[in-house]
C-alpha positions as protocol buffer text, in pm:
chain_id: "A"
residue {
  index: 1
  type: MET
  ca { x: 196 y: -212 z: 2837 }
}
residue {
  index: 2
  type: THR
  ca { x: -7 y: 93 z: 2987 }
}
residue {
  index: 3
  type: ASP
  ca { x: -277 y: 263 z: 2781 }
}
residue {
  index: 4
  type: ILE
  ca { x: -41 y: 584 z: 2775 }
}
residue {
  index: 5
  type: GLN
  ca { x: 256 y: 363 z: 2647 }
}
residue {
  index: 6
  type: VAL
  ca { x: 54 y: 229 z: 2384 }
}
residue {
  index: 7
  type: VAL
  ca { x: -61 y: 591 z: 2264 }
}
residue {
  index: 8
  type: VAL
  ca { x: 281 y: 670 z: 2292 }
}
residue {
  index: 9
  type: MET
  ca { x: 408 y: 382 z: 2069 }
}
residue {
  index: 10
  type: ALA
  ca { x: 125 y: 455 z: 1797 }
}
residue {
  index: 11
  type: LEU
  ca { x: 232 y: 838 z: 1812 }
}
residue {
  index: 12
  type: LEU
  ca { x: 620 y: 745 z: 1778 }
}
residue {
  index: 13
  type: ALA
  ca { x: 545 y: 498 z: 1489 }
}
residue {
  index: 14
  type: ALA
  ca { x: 325 y: 742 z: 1300 }
}
residue {
  index: 15
  type: ALA
  ca { x: 621 y: 1008 z: 1340 }
}
residue {
  index: 16
  type: GLY
  ca { x: 887 y: 756 z: 1209 }
}
residue {
  index: 17
  type: ALA
  ca { x: 656 y: 706 z: 917 }
}
residue {
  index: 18
  type: TRP
  ca { x: 605 y: 1068 z: 837 }
}
residue {
  index: 19
  type: TRP
  ca { x: 987 y: 1163 z: 870 }
}
residue {
  index: 20
  type: ARG
  ca { x: 1132 y: 843 z: 672 }
}
residue {
  index: 21
  type: VAL
  ca { x: 1451 y: 816 z: 827 }
}
residue {
  index: 22
  type: PRO
  ca { x: 1662 y: 536 z: 692 }
}
residue {
  index: 23
  type: VAL
  ca { x: 1709 y: 358 z: 1016 }
}
residue {
  index: 24
  type: PRO
  ca { x: 1836 y: -13 z: 953 }
}
residue {
  index: 25
  type: ILE
  ca { x: 1557 y: -268 z: 967 }
}
residue {
  index: 26
  type: VAL
  ca { x: 1754 y: -543 z: 1146 }
}
residue {
  index: 27
  type: PRO
  ca { x: 1885 y: -370 z: 1440 }
}
residue {
  index: 28
  type: SER
  ca { x: 1535 y: -220 z: 1486 }
}
residue {
  index: 29
  type: MET
  ca { x: 1367 y: -557 z: 1467 }
}
residue {
  index: 30
  type: VAL
  ca { x: 1639 y: -699 z: 1733 }
}
residue {
  index: 31
  type: ALA
  ca { x: 1547 y: -400 z: 1980 }
}
residue {
  index: 32
  type: ALA
  ca { x: 1173 y: -482 z: 1932 }
}
residue {
  index: 33
  type: VAL
  ca { x: 1231 y: -859 z: 2003 }
}
residue {
  index: 34
  type: ILE
  ca { x: 1455 y: -764 z: 2292 }
}
residue {
  index: 35
  type: GLY
  ca { x: 1189 y: -503 z: 2439 }
}
residue {
  index: 36
  type: VAL
  ca { x: 907 y: -745 z: 2429 }
}
residue {
  index: 37
  type: GLY
  ca { x: 1131 y: -1033 z: 2565 }
}
residue {
  index: 38
  type: LYS
  ca { x: 1228 y: -835 z: 2875 }
}
residue {
  index: 39
  type: ARG
  ca { x: 936 y: -652 z: 2898 }
}
residue {
  index: 40
  type: TRP
  ca { x: 1069 y: -314 z: 2815 }
}
residue {
  index: 41
  type: PRO
  ca { x: 775 y: -122 z: 2687 }
}
residue {
  index: 42
  type: TRP
  ca { x: 995 y: 215 z: 2610 }
}
residue {
  index: 43
  type: LEU
  ca { x: 1238 y: 13 z: 2413 }
}
residue {
  index: 44
  type: VAL
  ca { x: 930 y: -122 z: 2194 }
}
residue {
  index: 45
  type: CYS
  ca { x: 819 y: 223 z: 2134 }
}
residue {
  index: 46
  type: VAL
  ca { x: 1143 y: 330 z: 2015 }
}
residue {
  index: 47
  type: ALA
  ca { x: 1170 y: 15 z: 1825 }
}
residue {
  index: 48
  type: ALA
  ca { x: 824 y: 70 z: 1663 }
}
residue {
  index: 49
  type: ALA
  ca { x: 946 y: 422 z: 1563 }
}
residue {
  index: 50
  type: CYS
  ca { x: 1267 y: 308 z: 1394 }
}
residue {
  index: 51
  type: LEU
  ca { x: 1107 y: 33 z: 1220 }
}
residue {
  index: 52
  type: SER
  ca { x: 853 y: 240 z: 1054 }
}
residue {
  index: 53
  type: GLY
  ca { x: 1073 y: 496 z: 961 }
}
residue {
  index: 54
  type: GLY
  ca { x: 1301 y: 245 z: 807 }
}
residue {
  index: 55
  type: LEU
  ca { x: 1024 y: 71 z: 626 }
}
residue {
  index: 56
  type: ALA
  ca { x: 868 y: 416 z: 507 }
}
residue {
  index: 57
  type: ALA
  ca { x: 1229 y: 541 z: 389 }
}
residue {
  index: 58
  type: GLY
  ca { x: 1252 y: 195 z: 182 }
}
residue {
  index: 59
  type: ALA
  ca { x: 884 y: 236 z: 30 }
}
residue {
  index: 60
  type: ALA
  ca { x: 986 y: 601 z: -68 }
}
residue {
  index: 61
  type: SER
  ca { x: 1281 y: 506 z: -237 }
}
residue {
  index: 62
  type: THR
  ca { x: 1102 y: 324 z: -514 }
}
residue {
  index: 63
  type: ALA
  ca { x: 1026 y: 459 z: -857 }
}
residue {
  index: 64
  type: PRO
  ca { x: 674 y: 524 z: -920 }
}
residue {
  index: 65
  type: VAL
  ca { x: 479 y: 368 z: -1215 }
}
residue {
  index: 66
  type: VAL
  ca { x: 412 y: 605 z: -1490 }
}
residue {
  index: 67
  type: SER
  ca { x: 77 y: 628 z: -1632 }
}
residue {
  index: 68
  type: ALA
  ca { x: 126 y: 562 z: -1995 }
}
residue {
  index: 69
  type: PRO
  ca { x: -70 y: 380 z: -2308 }
}
residue {
  index: 70
  type: VAL
  ca { x: 57 y: 49 z: -2375 }
}
residue {
  index: 71
  type: HIS
  ca { x: 61 y: -128 z: -2706 }
}
residue {
  index: 72
  type: GLY
  ca { x: 88 y: -501 z: -2689 }
}
residue {
  index: 73
  type: TRP
  ca { x: -40 y: -802 z: -2535 }
}
residue {
  index: 74
  type: VAL
  ca { x: -105 y: -838 z: -2155 }
}
residue {
  index: 75
  type: THR
  ca { x: -257 y: -1144 z: -1951 }
}
residue {
  index: 76
  type: LEU
  ca { x: -532 y: -1074 z: -1737 }
}
residue {
  index: 77
  type: LEU
  ca { x: -469 y: -1188 z: -1358 }
}
residue {
  index: 78
  type: ASP
  ca { x: -824 y: -1135 z: -1208 }
}
residue {
  index: 79
  type: ASP
  ca { x: -1164 y: -1056 z: -1345 }
}
residue {
  index: 80
  type: PRO
  ca { x: -1246 y: -704 z: -1456 }
}
residue {
  index: 81
  type: ALA
  ca { x: -1448 y: -539 z: -1199 }
}
residue {
  index: 82
  type: PRO
  ca { x: -1650 y: -203 z: -1218 }
}
residue {
  index: 83
  type: SER
  ca { x: -1491 y: 70 z: -1004 }
}
residue {
  index: 84
  type: GLY
  ca { x: -1727 y: 390 z: -1055 }
}
residue {
  index: 85
  type: PRO
  ca { x: -1735 y: 483 z: -1424 }
}
residue {
  index: 86
  type: PHE
  ca { x: -1411 y: 236 z: -1489 }
}
residue {
  index: 87
  type: VAL
  ca { x: -1374 y: -95 z: -1524 }
}
residue {
  index: 88
  type: ARG
  ca { x: -1053 y: -228 z: -1355 }
}
residue {
  index: 89
  type: ALA
  ca { x: -829 y: -522 z: -1380 }
}
residue {
  index: 90
  type: THR
  ca { x: -479 y: -623 z: -1290 }
}
residue {
  index: 91
  type: VAL
  ca { x: -268 y: -752 z: -1582 }
}
residue {
  index: 92
  type: ASP
  ca { x: 82 y: -887 z: -1643 }
}
residue {
  index: 93
  type: LEU
  ca { x: 283 y: -712 z: -1892 }
}
residue {
  index: 94
  type: GLY
  ca { x: 618 y: -842 z: -1937 }
}
residue {
  index: 95
  type: GLY
  ca { x: 647 y: -988 z: -1581 }
}
residue {
  index: 96
  type: ARG
  ca { x: 511 y: -653 z: -1418 }
}
residue {
  index: 97
  type: HIS
  ca { x: 198 y: -635 z: -1238 }
}
residue {
  index: 98
  type: LEU
  ca { x: -2 y: -343 z: -1353 }
}
residue {
  index: 99
  type: THR
  ca { x: -373 y: -223 z: -1281 }
}
residue {
  index: 100
  type: ASP
  ca { x: -569 y: -161 z: -1611 }
}
residue {
  index: 101
  type: GLN
  ca { x: -862 y: 69 z: -1611 }
}
residue {
  index: 102
  type: VAL
  ca { x: -1099 y: 159 z: -1904 }
}
residue {
  index: 103
  type: PHE
  ca { x: -1373 y: 406 z: -1891 }
}
residue {
  index: 104
  type: SER
  ca { x: -1724 y: 219 z: -1925 }
}
residue {
  index: 105
  type: ARG
  ca { x: -2063 y: 366 z: -2022 }
}
residue {
  index: 106
  type: PRO
  ca { x: -2337 y: 204 z: -1815 }
}
residue {
  index: 107
  type: ARG
  ca { x: -2518 y: -83 z: -2015 }
}
residue {
  index: 108
  type: VAL
  ca { x: -2855 y: -55 z: -2131 }
}
residue {
  index: 109
  type: PRO
  ca { x: -3085 y: -347 z: -2229 }
}
residue {
  index: 110
  type: ILE
  ca { x: -3156 y: -376 z: -2587 }
}
residue {
  index: 111
  type: ALA
  ca { x: -3537 y: -337 z: -2563 }
}
residue {
  index: 112
  type: GLU
  ca { x: -3490 y: 29 z: -2372 }
}
residue {
  index: 113
  type: LEU
  ca { x: -3293 y: 174 z: -2631 }
}
residue {
  index: 114
  type: GLY
  ca { x: -3558 y: 348 z: -2795 }
}
residue {
  index: 115
  type: ARG
  ca { x: -3630 y: 498 z: -2470 }
}
residue {
  index: 116
  type: VAL
  ca { x: -3276 y: 626 z: -2389 }
}
residue {
  index: 117
  type: PHE
  ca { x: -3241 y: 829 z: -2716 }
}
């Protein structure tokens, strides 16, 4: 592929993802394989646009997770890690993987508590 064709493919893939057209994935993959096998770069470009549009449409149709308090037990899946003013961890709640975040104050050594207050 020439440089121009690579740029066109990137632009078509971005446009396909932006417009989220529900194109079937399997025919798009077949077109991409045929385009690579026969060395037809323009077919690869069109297949990239179709694939990105189909995958984006599938991702847009999933229901977002609503932020809400949870009352119950969770299982930690990784170690809690600081993230700005929060501490975040991935937890398992009834088979669903969620990200838990808790506001955390900076830790102060006990010897310096008198200087802080």
